[in-house]
C-alpha positions as CSV (number, residue, x, y, z in Angstrom):
1,M,19.1,1.0,35.4
2,D,15.9,3.0,36.2
3,I,12.6,3.2,34.4
4,R,13.5,6.5,32.5
5,E,16.5,4.8,30.9
6,L,14.5,1.8,29.9
7,Q,11.9,4.1,28.4
8,G,14.6,5.9,26.4
9,Y,15.9,2.6,25.0
10,A,12.5,1.4,24.2
11,S,11.6,4.6,22.4
12,F,14.8,4.5,20.4
13,F,14.4,0.9,19.3
14,M,10.7,1.4,18.5
15,T,11.6,4.4,16.3
16,I,14.2,2.3,14.4
17,F,11.7,-0.6,14.0
18,L,9.0,1.7,12.6
19,V,11.5,3.3,10.2
20,V,12.5,-0.2,8.9
21,V,8.8,-1.2,8.5
22,L,8.0,2.1,6.7
23,Y,10.9,1.6,4.2
24,G,9.9,-2.0,3.7
25,Y,6.4,-1.0,2.8
26,I,7.6,1.7,0.4
27,V,9.8,-0.9,-1.4
28,Y,6.8,-3.3,-1.5
29,L,4.6,-0.6,-3.1
30,Y,7.3,0.3,-5.6
31,R,7.9,-3.3,-6.6
32,S,4.3,-4.1,-7.0
33,E,3.7,-1.1,-9.2
34,K,6.8,-2.0,-11.4
35,K,5.4,-5.6,-11.8
36,G,2.1,-4.1,-12.9
37,E,0.0,-5.7,-10.2
38,K,-1.6,-2.4,-9.1
39,D,-1.5,1.2,-10.4
40,Y,-1.3,3.3,-7.2
41,E,-1.3,6.5,-9.2
42,K,-4.8,5.8,-10.5
43,L,-6.0,4.9,-7.0
44,G,-4.5,8.1,-5.7
45,N,-6.5,10.2,-8.1
46,I,-9.9,8.9,-6.7
47,A,-10.2,11.9,-4.4
48,L,-9.4,14.4,-7.3
49,D,-11.7,12.8,-9.8
50,D,-14.9,12.3,-7.8
51,E,-17.8,13.1,-10.1
52,I,-21.0,11.1,-10.8
53,H,-20.0,10.5,-14.4
54,S,-16.4,9.4,-13.7
55,E,-15.4,5.9,-14.9
56,P,-14.7,3.3,-12.2
57,I,-11.0,2.6,-11.5
58,N,-11.5,-1.1,-11.2
59,D,-14.3,-2.9,-13.0
60,S,-14.9,-5.8,-10.7
61,S,-17.1,-7.8,-13.2
62,A,-14.5,-7.7,-15.9
63,N,-11.7,-8.6,-13.5
64,S,-13.7,-11.6,-12.2
65,D,-14.4,-12.9,-15.7
66,E,-10.7,-12.6,-16.6
67,K,-9.7,-14.5,-13.5
68,K,-12.1,-17.3,-14.2
69,E,-10.7,-17.7,-17.7
70,R,-7.1,-17.8,-16.5
71,N,-8.0,-20.5,-14.0
72,K,-9.4,-22.8,-16.6
């Protein structure tokens, strides 16, 4: 077995590994959006709606107040 053959096997298995990781990440994004944890569609529109008078996507002060009340 020479180095070219090892490189071929390594390339094949690395491609398979990266495909599995990609599909796992896609499933993770889909499940988190279905659960309502994040709305990736809103986050994707940041580049399209980039004006000075646009409303923020996430209001960090309101989110922190809600989290404090949930933890009580």
